[in-house]
C-alpha positions in Angstrom: 107.8 117.0 89.6 110.6 114.6 88.7 109.8 111.0 89.2 112.9 110.1 91.2 115.4 111.4 93.7 119.1 110.3 93.9 119.9 109.9 97.6 123.4 108.5 97.3 125.9 107.5 94.7 129.1 105.4 95.2 131.0 102.2 94.5 130.2 99.7 97.3 131.4 96.1 96.8 130.8 93.5 99.6 133.6 94.8 101.8 132.2 98.3 101.8 128.6 97.4 102.7 127.4 97.7 106.3 123.9 96.7 107.4 122.4 96.6 110.9 119.0 95.7 112.4 117.1 98.4 114.2 114.0 99.0 116.2 111.1 100.2 113.9 109.9 103.8 114.0 106.8 102.8 112.1 103.8 104.4 113.9 100.5 104.3 112.0 97.2 105.8 113.5 94.2 103.5 113.8 92.2 105.4 111.1 95.0 104.9 108.6 95.3 101.2 109.5 91.7 100.7 108.4 92.5 102.4 105.1 95.5 100.1 104.7 93.3 97.0 105.2 90.8 98.4 102.6 93.6 99.0 100.0 94.9 95.5 100.5 91.4 94.0 99.9 91.0 96.0 96.7 94.5 95.0 95.4 94.0 91.3 96.3 90.6 91.3 94.4 92.2 92.2 91.1 91.8 89.3 88.6 95.1 87.5 87.9 97.1 89.3 90.7 98.5 87.2 93.5 99.5 89.0 96.7 101.3 87.6 99.7 101.8 89.5 102.9 105.4 88.6 103.5 107.9 90.4 105.7 110.0 93.2 104.2 112.9 95.4 105.4 112.1 98.9 106.2 114.7 101.6 105.8 115.3 103.4 109.1 118.5 105.4 108.4 121.4 105.4 105.9 124.7 107.3 105.4 127.9 106.8 103.5 131.4 107.6 104.4 135.0 106.5 103.8 134.2 103.1 105.1 131.3 102.6 102.7 127.5 102.5 102.7 125.7 102.0 106.0 122.0 100.9 106.3 119.9 100.5 109.4 116.8 98.3 108.7 113.7 97.2 110.6 110.7 95.0 109.8 107.6 95.9 107.8 105.3 93.9 105.6 104.0 93.8 102.0 100.4 94.6 103.1 101.6 97.8 104.9 103.6 98.7 101.8 100.6 98.3 99.5 98.5 100.4 101.8 101.0 103.2 102.3 103.6 103.6 99.6 101.7 101.6 97.0 98.3 103.3 97.4 98.8 106.4 99.5 102.2 107.9 98.8 100.9 111.3 99.7 100.8 110.3 103.3 104.5 110.8 103.5 104.0 114.6 103.1 100.8 114.8 105.1 101.7 112.6 108.1 105.5 112.1 107.9 107.7 109.1 107.2 106.7 107.3 110.4 103.4 106.2 108.8 105.1 104.7 105.6 106.2 101.2 105.2 109.3 102.4 103.2 110.6 98.9 102.3 113.9 98.8 100.5 113.6 97.8 96.9 116.5 96.2 95.0 117.2 96.8 91.3 120.1 95.9 89.1 121.9 97.3 86.0 122.8 93.9 84.6 125.3 93.8 81.7 125.4 90.7 79.6 128.5 89.1 78.0 127.5 90.6 74.7 127.3 94.2 76.0 123.5 94.5 76.6 121.9 96.1 79.6 119.2 93.5 80.4 116.0 94.4 82.1 112.4 93.0 82.1 109.0 93.9 80.8 106.6 93.6 83.7 103.6 91.3 83.3 99.9 92.0 84.0 100.2 89.8 87.1 102.2 92.4 89.1 100.4 94.9 91.4 102.5 97.9 90.4 103.7 99.2 87.0 102.3 96.4 84.8 103.5 96.6 81.3 106.5 98.9 82.1 110.2 98.1 81.5 111.8 97.6 84.9 115.0 96.2 86.3 115.2 92.7 87.7 115.0 92.9 91.5 112.4 93.0 94.2 112.0 94.0 97.8 114.5 93.2 100.6 113.5 90.5 103.0 114.6 90.3 106.7 116.4 87.2 108.1 114.4 84.8 110.3 116.5 85.7 113.4 116.8 89.5 112.6 120.5 89.1 111.9 121.9 91.8 109.6 120.8 91.3 106.0 123.4 90.3 103.4 122.8 93.1 100.9 124.4 91.4 97.9 122.7 88.1 98.6 119.3 89.8 98.3 119.9 90.7 94.7 121.5 87.3 93.9 118.2 85.8 95.2 116.1 88.0 92.9 118.3 87.3 89.9 118.1 83.5 90.6 114.3 83.6 90.9 113.5 86.0 88.1 116.2 85.2 85.5 117.8 81.9 86.5 121.1 83.6 87.0 123.3 82.0 89.7 126.2 83.5 91.7 128.5 81.5 89.4 127.1 83.3 86.4 128.1 86.7 87.9 131.5 88.2 87.3 131.0 91.4 89.3 128.4 92.6 91.8 128.2 95.8 93.8 125.8 98.6 94.9 126.2 101.9 93.1 123.2 104.1 94.3 120.3 104.6 96.7 117.4 106.3 95.0 113.8 107.0 95.7 110.8 106.5 93.4 108.9 109.7 94.1 105.6 108.2 92.8 105.7 105.6 95.5 108.0 107.4 97.9 110.0 104.1 98.1 113.8 103.8 98.6 115.6 101.5 96.2 119.1 100.1 96.2 120.7 100.1 92.7 123.2 97.3 92.0 125.7 97.0 89.1 126.3 93.4 87.9 128.1 91.7 85.0 127.4 88.2 83.9 129.1 85.7 81.7 125.7 84.9 80.0 124.6 86.5 76.8 121.3 88.4 76.6 119.8 85.5 74.6 120.8 83.0 77.3 119.2 85.1 80.0 116.0 85.4 77.9 115.9 81.6 77.7 116.1 81.3 81.5 113.5 84.1 82.3 110.7 83.2 84.6 107.7 84.7 82.7 105.4 85.2 85.6 106.6 88.6 86.7 108.2 89.6 83.4 106.8 88.7 80.0 110.2 89.2 78.2 113.6 90.7 78.5 114.0 94.3 77.7 117.4 95.1 76.2 119.4 98.2 75.8 122.9 98.4 74.3 125.4 99.5 76.9 126.2 102.7 75.0 125.8 106.3 75.8 123.7 107.1 72.8 121.2 104.3 73.6 120.9 105.3 77.3 120.4 108.9 76.4 117.7 108.0 73.9 115.8 106.0 76.4 116.0 108.6 79.2 114.8 111.3 76.8 112.3 109.2 74.8 108.7 107.9 75.3 109.4 104.3 76.3 107.3 103.2 79.2 109.9 102.7 81.9 109.5 102.9 85.6 111.0 105.7 87.7 113.3 103.0 89.2 114.6 102.0 85.7 115.2 105.7 85.0 117.2 106.0 88.2 119.1 102.8 87.5 120.1 104.1 84.1 121.2 107.4 85.7 123.3 105.6 88.3 124.8 103.3 85.7 125.4 106.3 83.3 127.1 108.2 86.1 129.4 105.2 86.7 130.2 104.8 83.0 130.3 108.4 81.8 131.0 110.6 84.8 129.6 113.4 86.9 129.2 115.9 84.0 126.9 113.4 82.1 124.7 113.1 85.2 124.6 116.8 85.8 122.9 117.4 82.4 119.9 115.4 83.6 119.8 117.0 87.0 119.8 120.4 85.3 116.7 119.5 83.2 114.8 118.5 86.4 114.3 114.9 85.3 115.9 113.8 88.6 116.8 115.6 91.8 119.4 115.0 94.5 117.8 114.0 97.8 
């Protein structure tokens, strides 16, 4: 099975992003709730891993049209995510999407001033994919008053926290894809960003709790192709981010070569 599904591709800057709050369709039977609690206890007991049961945004519906990308979001939590998508992704097929947390992840294809795609190497302190190369990002958080989420501000927050990159360091920011990690059955927004900082300057600012180092890739077709066809330990989300970025840079025909090999599917 391919590790990721491409749900939507596009070019959605701020004025073409539309987000609304919705009532949750999450409906988890009591016996599964007990298993969620058990999974959380096991994850929290891992040495060196710190977990916080914070609120997250659950994807209810999405579509895109001439006006842009439209997302409808409700509330879920990190504990429910770890107990469903994080530990029991097979529940999506067995019971249906109504039992899954399905929080919206955020990941960015970040291009430095010196032409490098800058990602991170995940540390042993993270609960999922430790040691893997992965984009900067996180999981979308709801507003305190349930007002619509600012989709671009969510990735700005993650870039500030993980890599010390402020909004003044960014020269372009937009969403280019919605994908799904099929190992976790989690939806993920893919952003494209450019910064006035060099890769070295970003590395100096890196918060080394979640990532041990920057993981660099030249923004060139040959380098991207080599990574997608090689043996580097990258997450499905990083593969999807590279596919979305490659589609933007090299066009539909380039992406179709990967879809034809079964390394990704269209959702």
